[in-house]
MISE-257382 format. One line per field, with one value per residue (C-alpha): residue number from 1; residue in three letters; chain; y, x, z. Coordinates in steps of 0.02 Angstrom, whole numbers, m for minus. Example, Ala and Ser with C-alpha at 12.3 -4.5 7.8 and 13.67 -1.06 7.14 Angstrom:
REM MISE-257382
num = [1, 2];
residu = [ALA, SER];
chaine = [A, A];
yy = [m225, m53];
xx = [615, 684];
zz = [390, 357];
END
This chain:
REM MISE-257382
num = [1, 2, 3, 4, 5, 6, 7, 8, 9, 10, 11, 12, 13, 14, 15, 16, 17, 18, 19, 20, 21, 22, 23, 24, 25, 26, 27, 28, 29, 30, 31, 32, 33, 34, 35, 36, 37, 38, 39, 40, 41, 42, 43, 44, 45, 46, 47, 48, 49, 50, 51, 52];
residu = [MET, GLY, ARG, TRP, ARG, ASN, LYS, GLY, HIS, HIS, GLU, LYS, ALA, MET, GLU, THR, ALA, LYS, ASP, LEU, LEU, ASP, LYS, GLY, MET, GLY, MET, GLY, GLU, ILE, LYS, GLU, ILE, THR, ASP, LEU, ASN, GLU, GLN, ASP, VAL, ILE, LYS, ALA, LYS, ASP, LYS, MET, ASN, GLY, ASN, ARG];
chaine = [A, A, A, A, A, A, A, A, A, A, A, A, A, A, A, A, A, A, A, A, A, A, A, A, A, A, A, A, A, A, A, A, A, A, A, A, A, A, A, A, A, A, A, A, A, A, A, A, A, A, A, A];
yy = [m5107, m5149, m5144, m4991, m4871, m4758, m4718, m4535, m4607, m4734, m4621, m4515, m4659, m4699, m4495, m4518, m4693, m4644, m4464, m4583, m4710, m4535, m4537, m4696, m4763, m4950, m5046, m5081, m4890, m4857, m4995, m4966, m4763, m4780, m4919, m4994, m5174, m5235, m5249, m5057, m5000, m5105, m5065, m4878, m4902, m4977, m4817, m4715, m4820, m4772, m4956, m4974];
xx = [5210, 5062, 4897, 4822, 4938, 4769, 4804, 4889, 5015, 5017, 5031, 5169, 5308, 5263, 5308, 5435, 5499, 5506, 5608, 5756, 5754, 5764, 5920, 6005, 5973, 5982, 5817, 5847, 5861, 5735, 5632, 5706, 5684, 5505, 5437, 5376, 5411, 5499, 5366, 5290, 5475, 5477, 5271, 5356, 5508, 5388, 5302, 5436, 5479, 5308, 5275, 5114];
zz = [10927, 11027, 10962, 11085, 10995, 10922, 10708, 10763, 10843, 10743, 10577, 10688, 10682, 10511, 10484, 10566, 10508, 10354, 10384, 10470, 10313, 10207, 10334, 10317, 10464, 10514, 10542, 10729, 10737, 10684, 10785, 10932, 10913, 10841, 10945, 10778, 10748, 10592, 10457, 10477, 10424, 10265, 10228, 10277, 10154, 10068, 10055, 10019, 9849, 9796, 9790, 9886];
END
């Protein structure tokens, strides 16, 4: 993800990542669909599991 994104777009992408994780999609697919980086996807996963 580029730093050019505003917070609203990033938050929407994070919510989409959570939805995709919930559906069982893999890391690569989520990164491609949301344009998030691996750290952000892991962060979304941790938030879903209550670890953050």
